[in-house]
C-alpha positions, 0 to 999 in steps of 0.5 A: 505450469498448469495453465487451466488451473491459473485459469479457474483460479483467475475466474473465482477471483473475478467472481469474488471482485463482482461480489465486492462491487456490489457493495458501492452499489448499495451505497450508492443507492443509499445516497441515491446516486443513480449513475454511480448505482448503475456503473457499479451494476454494469461493472459487477455484470461484466465482472461476474460475467467474465468470471463465470466464463472463466471458471466454466472454460476451465472448469475441472482443470484444477484437480489431478486425476486423483483428485488433489489440487494440482497447485504448486509455486509457479502456478501460485505465482502466476495466479497472484500476479495476474489476480492483482493486474486483473482486479486494478483493471476490472476495479476501474470499470465503476469509474468508467461506467458511471462517468466520473472519469472519461479515460481508461488511463485515469480510471486505471490509475485511480483504481491501480493506487486504490487497490495497491494502497497507494493513495495517488490520484487523478482527481484535483481537490474540488474534483474530490469533494464533488465526486459522488459517495458511491465512488468514494466508497469504492476508492476506500474499500479498494484500499481495505482490500489491498490491504488485506490482501485479495489473495487471504480473502480467496483462501478463506472462500476458496482453501483448496486454490488459495493454499497453492498461492502460499506453498513456498510458506508453507514448503517442508511440513505435511500436507495436514500441517500445511492445510491448517496453517494457511487457513488459521494464518488467514483467519487470524489476520482477518480477525485482527484486520476486521478488529482494528478497523471496527476499533479506529471507526469506534474511536473517530466516531467519539471524536468526529460524529460523522459515521460515513466519513469514520468508515472512509477514514478507517479503511484508508488508514488501516490498509495505509492508502490515504484516499480521503472523503476531502479534497483537503485530506485530513487537514479538513478536520482541523481536530488534533484528536482526529489527528491524534487517532488517524496516528494511532493507526496508522503506527499500529497498521505499519507494525508487522502483523506477526506481533498481533498474531502472537497476542492472538495465540499467546496472550498479551504478554507474549505479544509484548515480548514480541513487540519489545523485542524485535529490532525491526519495530524498535527501528521503525518506532524510532525512525518516527519519533527521531524525525518528528522531533528534529523536523518539528524543532527545524519547522520551529527554528525556521519559523514559516510566515512568523506570523505575517499576515498575507502568506503562504507559508504557515505561522510555525512559531508554535512548537506545539504546532511544529510536532504536531505537524511533524509527528502527523506527516512522518508517520502518514509518509513513513507508514506510506499512508499519505494523509496530509494536515499540511504541506510539506512541500513547502517545508525547508529542504532538509525536511522535504528531502528527509520525508522523501528518505522516510517514504522509501524506507516505509514500514515494517515487513508484514504490515500493511505499508509499503516501502523498502520495509524497515527489516530490509534497512536494518539486514543492510546497515548490519551487513555493512558493519559487517563488511567494514569488520572483515577488512580488519579480521579477514578471518573472522566469522561474524554473520550477520544476526537479527533478534539474535538469530543468524541470518544465512548468505542467501538471505543477506544477499536476497535482500542487497539484491533487492535493495540493488534492484529498487534503485535500479527501477527508481532510476530507470522509471524516472528516465522513462516518466521525463522521456514521456513527455512530462512537464510540470504544470503552471507554478512549478517552472523547471521542477519536472525531474524532481516531480519525476523521480518523487512520483516514482519513488512514491509509486514503487513505495505505495504512499502517493504524495511526492513533491513540487508538481505531484506533492500533497496538495496537488494531483496526478491527472496533467500527466500523459496516459503512458507515465500514468500507466507506467505509474500504475505498473510500478505501484503494482511493482511496489505492492507485490515486491516484484516477484510476481510481477516480474515472472508474468513478463519471462517467457521462461516462466511460462513453458511447461 
């Protein structure tokens, strides 16, 4: 393990973060928010100082004697995990230095929720509405950076170090091919991401002429983050046109970006073939549409308040409203965005439970969405069918196939192991959250176990809202500090899919 090379890489990432923090500083200066401007500048200065010291201390240690980059898989994993952890910690400084948040636990939770595109918040709806615009921008901008991946930007700016972070994906080919592949892939992803963001801003502006709101929600939507500039989330707009645009881009963000890369490299026809032939994409869209229809019809039969005055329940006597709220909510939760236009925690229990399942399932692999990923559930289903079939024909060789290709047993076992580990972490973390003194606030009675469980699922899936005390119009600020730190760690685990975070706490990983 070349620890000095990891330190040099980390210093460059911190310097990059310092530059990023100047963007909300400019926004604060534009809106004349002095406290936010000073907070962002102090934070950027702190990051610049720390990054400069790390870069100087480990200067030259990233090269071998022959002058080649001295990075391998272990260095790449360490740099990825430490970069995300450092970004979340230092990203909390603007909240602290501006005085918007009084404790490191609160600021860390908000920052981690931003960079991991989770969307959970310790702020109440009233506090979100009162938050300065510069900090709203930093929350959404951290989403956008986390969605594209800080490391991808790092690859573009520092290709020698950035290539090491993708060593496992480009092994087995020549050094020249690896260099071209990583650079081309990074540029391709960035172009797609920027194009979709600009298109989202333009379409939102066409139906809601407030550029600031459009930028904030475009950043959050494309990253499937969910931070809004309004305490009532997307319900603030009360516009089916705004909701339709956001639904469309949540779905686009939930699809594997390889499809868009195919369009970019081979044209629309090839991209359409990749889209229609992908069993994962078909399963993803089928889940969204099927769940929306089923929940919409259930809400219609339920009726909500059924037009009764002075009821906390919505009036779901109109099928169109039922389908509208169902489609938006299902899309928001399955892509792990976390926006809300309705308080789904008031819906029938069957709908609430299914929404939690969709949150855990998540979007497609290779998207900005979170969760277990649809492809893993498809493989689990096929592996289960294969296991059942072997009871009837023990000697038959029937490999698990995806899109016409046979999967190696190691790949299938890896998927099953990941799902098993995910379930174990959910169970243990729920117990841990309850053990830290988690108590539901007034109005939720004895629902603290349900609240803790859905908070863990939402954090590990990078979704945001859960049920009961952490529902779509509630907040996480009432949690003990230790619970906030634990949930922040779960957000990082979910965002990095365990590997890059778990290895950091393994002593054997750091041995030479």
